[in-house]
C-alpha angles and dihedrals in degrees: 000000000000125000114243111234126194116235111267137194124210128196135152128187133004103206097079097052093040093050092049094048091048092048093047092048093047091049091051091052090048093050091049089053090049091049096047101040103024104035108025098039093038093050092050092048096042112119101180135048093245090058090053091048089054090051090053090049089052090050092052090048092050089052087055088051090051089054092051091047091049090051091053092046093049092048091049095046091046092049092048092059118087128242109243129204131186132173094288111021145036112220117210115194115241139169114221125185092223101040100026121212106004144132130256108227114216116188109234092229089061094056113099096178149345123221143153114244126190114248115194116203130169094251098039142348119224145167109254132193113254123193112204111206126206094244092053104256110126125208126202132200131197090201088087112045140143123205094208114125126260094251096055096045127214097276113133096017125120088248092057091048092052093046089052090049091052089047091053091048093058116104115265116256100201118137123227 
């Protein structure tokens, strides 16, 4: 007989998603300004071939900027969405190019463990929720992060409390 669990939502921290959304938005605005003033106006006023080539180079660089801004926005939007759990599945928020903003449903019986792992990135290091599955494929979610450094560990943070709560909510795997 299975125990009936009420649907739950888990979230920890607002600084990481907000900072990524703000950075992504600011980058988008900056790239639009570069495109409008630098590329469009420059291309129309260009009198020589070399000036037009530089306008095309600026356009390509702004497209790279759009990709970076989109990455930050996706990371921020994804991190702002909560992790959900019902009686059968844990839903991790994801952004997929084909399906858009969605959730990855992980059956609770497939989860072998839940832990916070330190993820070091050039802009910031953070503790990130990692779901360890029975068949070995791990999933990570930025919806549950802690900005505490690698040396101090995540113990005592809201993220570690939520990870422990998810761990306790998993079905027991005792035999007999």
